[in-house]
C-alpha positions, 0 to 999 in steps of 0.5 A, a space after each residue: 500500500 505504502 509503495 502505491 501511494 508513493 508511486 501514485 503521487 508521482 503518476 498524478 504529477 506526470 498526468 499534470 505535467 502532461 496536461 501542461 505540456 501543450 501551453 506554449 513555448 518560452 516557459 522555460 525561464 519560469 522553472 516551475 511546475 508547468 515545465 513541458 514534460 511527462 517523464 524525466 528522460 525522453 519527453 524532457 529532451 523533446 520539450 526542452 528543445 522546443 524552447 529554443 534557448 540554447 539548452 538543447 545540448 543539455 536536454 539531449 544529455 538527459 535524454 541519452 543518459 545511460 544510468 551507468 556512473 561511469 558516464 552518467 553524471 546523474 547516476 554517478 552523483 546519486 551513488 556518491 550521495 548515498 554514500 554521503 547520506 549513510 556517512 551523515 547518519 553515521 556522524 550524527 549518531 556517533 557524535 551523539 553517543 550512539 557509537 555502536 549504531 552510528 558504526 552500522 552506517 559507516 560500514 554499510 557504504 564500505 561494503 555495498 556502495 564503494 565496490 559498485 562505484 569502483 568501476 566509475 572511479 577507474 572510468 572517470 580516472 578518480 582516485 576514489 577514497 577507500 583509504 580515507 573510508 577505511 581510516 574513518 571506520 578504524 577510528 570509530 571502531 576504536 572509539 576515538 575522535 573522528 573529526 580528522 578522518 571524517 573531514 579527510 574522507 569528506 574532502 576525498 569524496 569531493 574530490 571525486 565528484 564530477 564537473 556536473 551542471 546545476 541541472 545534473 546535480 538537482 536531478 541527482 538530488 531528486 533521485 536521492 530523495 526517491 531513494 530516501 522515500 524507498 528506505 522510509 517505506 522500509 523502515 516504517 509501518 502503515 501505522 507510523 510505527 518505526 519497525 527498522 530503524 537502520 532503513 529509517 535512518 538511511 532515509 534521514 541521511 539521504 535527505 540531509 545529504 541532498 541539502 549538502 549537494 545542493 548548497 555546493 552548486 555555485 551559480 549566478 543564474 537566477 533561474 538556477 537559484 530559484 530551482 535551488 531554493 525550491 528544491 531546499 523548500 521540498 527537502 524542509 517538507 521531507 524533513 518533517 517526516 523525521 522527528 529524530 534519528 532514534 524514534 519509535 514512530 512518526 507521522 511522516 508518510 512516504 508519499 511526502 518524500 515522493 512528492 518532494 522528489 518529483 517537484 525537485 525533478 520538475 525544478 531541475 527540468 525547467 533549467 
């Protein structure tokens, strides 16, 4: 039931966009929810090309996305964002005294996500950050201070990031919030009781990491600035679903996170 709720939210957004897509050209500067597209890939390229604002190349890039982190900046940033999300949860838990619970999140990206990114690092000629991740886990396992190894890891992760456009970064944020919605569904029952605290915390970490990703976009373009502001507003709405990292229940719904992801995607596709 919860999955259907989340998907129906996105489906409703797609129907609305479809109804609006024929209302005229030249609306790309608005960056609002009437941005020409039914789906984030093929329809997006078609609608953006009709606007004639010199953004056809960028739209074509979205249409030709492979989904492979080795050559797809959105997929690559999404994977990096998931790793950063696990580390966000780890850092908050560890620093608050829940060290054992925090360590579960520190080891999680090392075992699952890093190995999946290794081919992309090689293809992009990036050094990766295996050593820094191992050093952080070692420091945390020993119960010591983590400030230096944590900062070293974040710097190494930043060095591994691609030269992505604001549009690609915001699209990656949308994907990350979708992942948060999926984790939230796994962790929270229909009655709001948190039945899998680890998955719930992952969801929180992904939303927190999304805020970091948005804050790193450097732009003087007013449309991009508006899109970033809109995305931040949606993240604020999503964070209401989390009363705390260690909680027994929540009034939040996965549909709220799915809706935030869809609106962030719309903002990105308006650029």
